[in-house]
N, C-alpha and C positions, 0 to 999 in steps of 0.2 A: 512456547517454541523456541527450543533455545540452539544457536548454532550447535556446539560441540556436541549437544544428545544427538544429533541429526544428524552429522557428518556434510556439512554445507551451510552457504552463509547465500546470504544475498546478494545479490541480487540471482546467485543459480536460482534456477527452475526447481531443481531437487529439494532448495529448501520449499519453496509453498507446494512442491506437492509434500514432506509429511508434514506443516500442517494446516492441509485439508486434509488429511490423513487421522492425524492426532484430533484433529475437530470435526471429524463422520464427517463431510462438507466435501460437499463439489463446488472449486474456484467460484464460481457465478455467486453465489449463498452466502460468500464471505465477501468485508471489503477491510481493506489493508489502509489504515493512515498512516502516515510514518512525515518522518523529518527531511529526508532525503529524497532528491528524485529520484539517483539511479534507483539505488535500492528498493525504497520505502514505492517509491510507483510507479515508475519505469519498469523494475522487477519482475512487481505485482501484473502489474495490464501485460505485461508480455508470457504470465503461468498464466492468465485468464481472470485473476480475480478483479474481484472491481474494487477503485483505489483511489482517495483523497493524498494530496501533497498536502504539508503540513507546513506554514511558512510565516512565524512565532517573528520576524525579525523583517518581512517585507521586502525580503531579497529575491522573489520569484520571477523568472523571464517572463515576459506581459504573453509568449504565445502560450504561458500554462494559468493563465488565470481563471479558467471556467474549472479546472481541476485545484486551487490553490484554498484551501481557510488560512485565514491568521492568528486562528483557540480553538478549540473543539466547540465552539458553539456553533463554528457554520455545519458545523457537517450535516444537521439536516437540511440549510441552503445545501453545500454540496454537492448532497444525494440526487437530489431536484433538479439540478441543473443537469 
């Protein structure tokens, strides 16, 4: 899902709505994993998607530790949290 194709950019809810339409899934059925807290995690969550924050450098604030993974190997443990 590309911003230029749907006419909206993350964290705009319209972007995530277009993503859901493209995938033909409801928001709670989608897990967004991205490296920006504002656009990828907070934006996705506000649109009703599930989300994890990918922080490869270890810079995430401690209050987000339960939703932050350091690499993609952490996806399964992140979902379980």
